[in-house]
TITORPA-237550 format. One line per 8 residues: number of its first residue (from 0); their letters; for each residue x, y, z of C-alpha. Coordinates in nm, 4 decimals, m for minus. Example, Ala and Ser with C-alpha at 12.3 -4.5 7.8 and 13.67 -1.06 7.14 Angstrom:
0) AS) 1.2300/m0.4500/0.7800; 1.3670/m0.1060/0.7140
# end
This chain:
0) MTYPTLLF) 6.7952/10.3197/14.0572; 6.4463/10.4359/14.1352; 6.2702/10.7515/14.2356; 6.0580/10.6788/14.5418; 5.7536/10.8922/14.6035; 5.9721/11.0797/14.8496; 6.1426/11.2693/14.5692; 5.8181/11.4436/14.4912
8) SAILLLAA) 5.6808/11.4692/14.8444; 5.7464/11.7221/15.1183; 6.1159/11.8073/15.1107; 6.2929/12.0711/15.3127; 6.0564/12.3790/15.3061; 6.1416/12.4868/14.9572; 6.0545/12.8260/14.8222; 5.9869/12.6574/14.4908
16) GCSVRTPS) 5.6876/12.4868/14.6453; 5.5471/12.7953/14.8063; 5.5039/13.0306/14.5135; 5.3544/13.0023/14.1682; 5.5625/13.2887/14.0331; 5.9000/13.2051/13.8835; 6.2019/13.3730/14.0461; 6.3589/13.6765/13.8803
24) STFAGKYS) 6.6239/13.9404/13.9435; 6.3715/14.1380/14.1526; 6.1982/13.8367/14.3077; 6.4744/13.5974/14.4070; 6.2848/13.4547/14.7036; 6.4060/13.3553/15.0485; 6.5074/13.0014/14.9618; 6.7444/12.8480/14.7114
32) TTTGQRVI) 6.5802/12.6780/14.4145; 6.8606/12.4199/14.3984; 6.9049/12.3263/14.7658; 6.5982/12.4530/14.9496; 6.8198/12.6341/15.1987; 6.7543/12.9906/15.3079; 6.9538/13.2163/15.0767; 7.2619/13.3990/15.1939
40) LGTGPNNY) 7.2685/13.7654/15.1071; 7.5956/13.8291/14.9302; 7.7805/14.1272/14.7987; 7.6098/14.3892/14.5847; 7.2475/14.5103/14.5950; 7.0253/14.2441/14.7478; 6.7002/14.4359/14.7022; 6.7470/14.4948/14.3318
48) RGYPDDRV) 6.5100/14.7610/14.1969; 6.5323/14.6832/13.8278; 6.2555/14.5577/13.5991; 6.1203/14.2027/13.6615; 6.2589/13.9562/13.4043; 5.9332/13.7631/13.3901; 5.7328/14.0640/13.2686; 5.9433/14.1622/12.9683
56) LQFNFQTT) 5.8324/13.9168/12.6971; 5.4930/13.7498/12.6846; 5.4553/13.4613/12.4407; 5.0987/13.3567/12.3670; 5.1176/12.9799/12.3380; 4.7646/12.9036/12.4583; 4.5975/13.0091/12.1334; 4.7925/12.7637/11.9187
64) TCSFGQVK) 4.7306/12.3976/11.8460; 5.0887/12.3204/11.9428; 5.1821/12.1469/12.2634; 5.3463/12.3535/12.5360; 5.3591/12.3142/12.9098; 5.1037/12.0352/12.9412; 5.2722/11.9287/13.2634; 5.2319/12.2086/13.5154
72) PPRKAAQE) 5.5527/12.3699/13.6427; 5.6537/12.2180/13.9772; 5.5621/12.5153/14.1936; 5.2001/12.5181/14.0762; 5.1597/12.1410/14.0642; 5.3168/12.1027/14.4078; 5.0947/12.3705/14.5532; 4.7775/12.2133/14.4156
80) AKQIFAPG) 4.8775/11.8642/14.5270; 4.9928/11.9947/14.8663; 5.3355/11.8528/14.7925; 5.6767/12.0066/14.7516; 5.9188/11.8773/14.4910; 6.2880/11.8077/14.5362; 6.4845/12.1330/14.5015; 6.4381/12.2664/14.1500
88) IVRVNDTL) 6.3542/11.9269/14.0044; 6.0800/11.8439/13.7532; 5.9591/11.4877/13.7220; 5.9989/11.3549/13.3682; 5.9031/10.9948/13.4426; 5.9253/10.7437/13.7268; 6.3024/10.7235/13.6989; 6.4104/11.0701/13.5918
96) GIDEAEIP) 6.4013/11.4145/13.7456; 6.5758/11.7173/13.5952; 6.6202/12.0835/13.6814; 6.3311/12.3030/13.5742; 6.5745/12.5635/13.4399; 6.9418/12.6177/13.3732; 7.1434/12.6864/13.6888; 7.1412/13.0673/13.7218
104) NWEWLQYL) 7.4092/13.3058/13.8448; 7.2178/13.3547/14.1715; 7.2392/12.9866/14.2592; 7.6084/12.9737/14.1714; 7.6612/13.2708/14.4026; 7.4831/13.0808/14.6822; 7.7255/12.7960/14.6217; 8.0242/13.0305/14.6545
112) LRQEQAGA) 7.8914/13.1965/14.9691; 7.8276/12.8637/15.1414; 8.1743/12.7444/15.0493; 8.3126/13.0676/15.1907; 8.1197/13.0126/15.5136; 8.2782/12.6681/15.5359; 8.6220/12.8253/15.5121; 8.6972/12.7269/15.1533
120) TTAPLLPL) 8.8810/12.9501/14.9079; 8.6261/13.0560/14.6462; 8.8563/13.2081/14.3837; 8.8911/12.8742/14.1968; 8.5108/12.8434/14.1874; 8.4442/13.1733/14.0121; 8.3428/13.1746/13.6453; 8.6362/13.2520/13.4177
128) SSALPSPN) 8.6255/13.6291/13.3615; 8.7552/13.6035/13.0057; 8.4750/13.3571/12.9219; 8.1833/13.5803/13.0279; 7.9528/13.7651/12.7835; 8.0379/14.0926/12.9633; 8.2745/14.1815/13.2479; 7.9962/14.2198/13.5072
136) YFSNPFYR) 7.7749/13.9346/13.3863; 7.8232/13.7321/13.7040; 7.8401/14.0176/13.9560; 7.5597/14.2486/13.8364; 7.2180/14.1643/13.9913; 7.0586/14.2461/13.6535; 7.1828/13.9022/13.5419; 7.0872/13.7282/13.8662
144) YYPVVGIS) 6.8535/13.4819/13.6929; 7.0504/13.4453/13.3724; 7.2371/13.1129/13.3333; 7.5774/13.0795/13.4916; 7.8325/13.0450/13.2100; 8.2098/13.0667/13.1844; 8.2515/12.7624/13.4075; 8.4336/12.4375/13.3418
152) YEQAVAFC) 8.3033/12.0821/13.3240; 8.4889/12.0074/13.6457; 8.3282/12.3047/13.8210; 7.9813/12.1895/13.7149; 8.0501/11.8376/13.8457; 8.1774/11.9821/14.1754; 7.8608/12.1899/14.2114; 7.6457/11.8796/14.1626
160) RWRSQLVT) 7.8512/11.6920/14.4232; 7.8197/11.9774/14.6743; 7.4460/12.0059/14.6099; 7.4066/11.6325/14.6715; 7.5838/11.6508/15.0056; 7.3943/11.9565/15.1270; 7.0468/11.8353/15.0290; 7.1127/11.4858/15.1673
168) SSFNQSSV) 7.2355/11.6221/15.4994; 6.9575/11.8798/15.5296; 6.6830/11.6320/15.4513; 6.7957/11.3646/15.6941; 6.8513/11.6162/15.9731; 6.5155/11.7851/15.9165; 6.3117/11.4666/15.9546; 6.0775/11.4305/16.2530
176) KSVDSLSA) 6.3655/11.2520/16.4169; 6.7157/11.2900/16.2852; 6.8154/10.9956/16.0656; 7.1741/10.8714/16.0815; 7.3650/10.7426/15.7802; 7.3241/10.3762/15.8845; 6.9470/10.3861/15.9219; 6.7170/10.2114/15.6769
184) DYVRFTFR) 6.5323/10.5420/15.6482; 6.8439/10.7313/15.5444; 6.7882/10.8999/15.2064; 7.0632/10.9898/14.9615; 7.0143/11.2632/14.7022; 7.2496/11.2502/14.4064; 7.2595/11.5399/14.1621; 7.4724/11.5060/13.8487
192) LPTEAEWE) 7.4995/11.6114/13.4879; 7.2492/11.4308/13.2656; 7.3641/11.1823/13.0085; 7.2958/11.2839/12.6498; 7.0160/11.0257/12.6338; 6.8542/11.1597/12.9525; 6.8782/11.5156/12.8273; 6.7098/11.4174/12.4999
200) LAALANRG) 6.4361/11.2294/12.6850; 6.3576/11.5453/12.8836; 6.3567/11.7395/12.5561; 6.0838/11.5071/12.4178; 6.3072/11.3429/12.1587; 6.0580/11.0544/12.1379; 5.8256/11.2790/11.9350; 6.0681/11.2789/11.6456
208) LPYSTSCT) 6.0307/11.6553/11.5989; 6.3444/11.8714/11.5715; 6.2211/12.1213/11.8321; 5.9830/11.8876/12.0213; 5.6859/12.0820/11.8806; 5.5795/12.1942/11.5341; 5.5594/12.5558/11.6513; 5.8916/12.7358/11.6423
216) ELPLVVNP) 5.7307/13.0817/11.6386; 5.4591/13.2236/11.8621; 5.2681/13.5526/11.8969; 5.4708/13.7883/12.1120; 5.3959/14.1035/12.3093; 5.6918/14.3072/12.4340; 5.6243/14.5165/12.7426; 5.6919/14.8849/12.6611
224) SAAAYLKK) 5.7655/14.9457/13.0286; 6.0701/14.7229/12.9910; 6.2480/14.9629/12.7535; 6.5327/15.0386/12.9945; 6.5693/14.6669/13.0677; 6.5906/14.5812/12.6971; 6.8313/14.8678/12.6366; 7.0736/14.7098/12.8834
232) RSGSAIDA) 7.0137/14.3534/12.7663; 7.0679/14.4393/12.3999; 7.3511/14.6846/12.4571; 7.1658/14.9454/12.2487; 7.2829/15.3077/12.2493; 6.9314/15.4319/12.1641; 6.7437/15.6351/12.4258; 6.4913/15.4414/12.6356
240) KQITADIK) 6.2077/15.6741/12.5301; 6.2703/15.5912/12.1674; 6.2890/15.2219/12.2509; 5.9497/15.2493/12.4204; 5.8011/15.4030/12.1059; 5.9639/15.1376/11.8863; 5.8304/14.8582/12.1072; 5.4750/14.9934/12.0783
248) QYNQRNPL) 5.5078/15.0134/11.7021; 5.6476/14.6594/11.6941; 5.3546/14.5240/11.8985; 5.1048/14.6796/11.6590; 5.2285/14.4405/11.3889; 5.1164/14.1398/11.5976; 5.4628/13.9902/11.5614; 5.5614/13.6254/11.5614
256) RSWINYRQ) 5.8971/13.5406/11.7137; 6.0776/13.2184/11.7900; 6.0511/13.1198/12.1563; 6.4018/12.9748/12.1207; 6.6871/13.2115/12.2018; 6.9106/13.1573/11.9002; 7.0933/13.3900/11.6612; 6.7859/13.5204/11.4837
264) IQPYFLQL) 6.6987/13.8347/11.2908; 6.4920/14.0571/11.5182; 6.4463/14.4203/11.6265; 6.7515/14.5844/11.7793; 6.5925/14.5974/12.1249; 6.5477/14.2177/12.1294; 6.9000/14.1327/12.0226; 7.0924/13.9270/12.2779
272) QSPGYVYQ) 7.4406/14.0137/12.4007; 7.4282/13.7229/12.6459; 7.2042/13.4293/12.7297; 6.8700/13.5428/12.8704; 6.6361/13.4884/13.1634; 6.6335/13.1172/13.2506; 6.2544/13.1037/13.3017; 6.1608/13.2722/12.9749
280) GPPNDYGL) 5.8657/13.0795/12.8371; 5.7037/12.8794/12.7145; 5.8117/12.5676/12.9025; 5.8020/12.2350/12.7225; 5.5443/11.9706/12.8082; 5.7460/11.8594/13.1096; 5.7578/12.2140/13.2416; 6.1246/12.2710/13.1476
288) YQQLGNAA) 6.2384/12.6189/13.0510; 6.5018/12.7190/12.7947; 6.6154/12.3649/12.7169; 6.6606/12.4650/12.3543; 6.8680/12.7748/12.2810; 6.9765/13.0335/12.5369; 7.2780/12.8532/12.6909; 7.4109/12.5278/12.5507
296) EMVQERGV) 7.4166/12.2674/12.8280; 7.6917/12.0325/12.9381; 7.6143/11.6624/12.9665; 7.8086/11.3708/13.1133; 7.9704/11.2934/12.7799; 8.2764/11.5182/12.7893; 8.3197/11.7546/12.5009; 7.9479/11.7521/12.4159
304) TKGGSYLD) 7.6792/12.0166/12.4718; 7.3093/11.9983/12.3981; 7.0369/12.2446/12.3073; 7.2362/12.5115/12.1245; 7.2665/12.8721/12.2403; 7.1961/13.2384/12.1705; 7.5086/13.2439/11.9525; 7.4007/12.9527/11.7337
312) PLEACTVK) 7.1762/12.9222/11.4269; 6.8380/12.7584/11.4749; 6.9503/12.4264/11.3256; 7.2053/12.3958/11.6094; 6.9221/12.4172/11.8660; 6.7381/12.0968/11.7777; 6.6801/11.8164/12.0252; 6.9323/11.5891/11.8506
320) ARGVYNGP) 7.1975/11.8495/11.7651; 7.5353/11.8273/11.9362; 7.7549/12.1192/12.0278; 8.1196/12.1132/12.1272; 8.2620/12.1886/12.4703; 8.6262/12.2953/12.4687; 8.6307/12.4689/12.8060; 8.4569/12.7641/12.9741
328) APHIGFRC) 8.2632/12.9769/12.7256; 8.0090/13.2619/12.7328; 7.7355/13.0434/12.5833; 7.7691/12.7182/12.7829; 7.5935/12.6405/13.1126; 7.4253/12.3347/13.2644; 7.1384/12.1828/13.4590; 7.1349/11.8728/13.6803
336) VAEVTYPN) 6.9388/11.5512/13.7032; 6.8559/11.3955/14.0405; 6.8547/11.0435/14.1812; 6.7118/10.9534/14.5204; 6.7941/10.6222/14.6887; 6.7732/10.4428/15.0223; 7.1306/10.3031/15.0298; 7.0728/10.0934/15.3437
344) RK) 6.7716/9.9046/15.2118; 6.8125/9.5798/15.0245
# end
């Protein structure tokens, strides 16, 4: 199986190729980051007026000697090269592409809404309510770009299958002339869960470093304007004004904090009651966000998760560590890999 240049050339009219800024709860964009389709506005507030996720925590990884984000994130690289990547996919090498971030709640909602449009019953596709970090984790737009969790292995596989069908159909129909399924120019997109080996390759396992870099902590600045945001995220009962003052005092110490979302000792306003924003930086050298920590990720090998989560100790968030999947859980999500083939060419 190979990745023709097509995978990383103009595909669909993707929002991901048109903006350098990463999506957030307040900046979801007009197009899906997993299919390239125009988003469907669902239930609940669509013009969410909360605080932008991408402006809450700022890690300074450019002043260190450690390696981070040497490969530009796909939006910026695609824009500079006048190319648009496959939906949500980052190129790791000539034969592997993988999602830039964990699949977020917003993209799972798009999946449900499209299934509903097609006349399908969506109740079986919903995350398991008893396996969510909080009752409104999936429905509240605050968590729009937090990873979808509380889903089963079978649900994740079904999402990948649906994504494959939609992207394949959309691409072939959007060509200069529509391409039928028997044509030599017909292109098939296959999204699936990564194997454990593929996941580790994307996590830079070849370096032989537990966390793919020697830097597990980086200088951090917390935005005082995000006090109300952090109050909700942490579940704190302290008044937002006091949180603002505490954040300013914290920043004066020039703090170092792990860029990995694991179960770490930290100020009350940074404590996690759920996984966090899927694009929280820094990205690794391939441009992948939150591969370690945050939400543990399902792989093809059943019963196995990779990367560790916000509920785990740091040693469970190494590149080689294995977690256990026993069913839907508040700390387990996923991302996909992509294959692109010309099935009618010999």
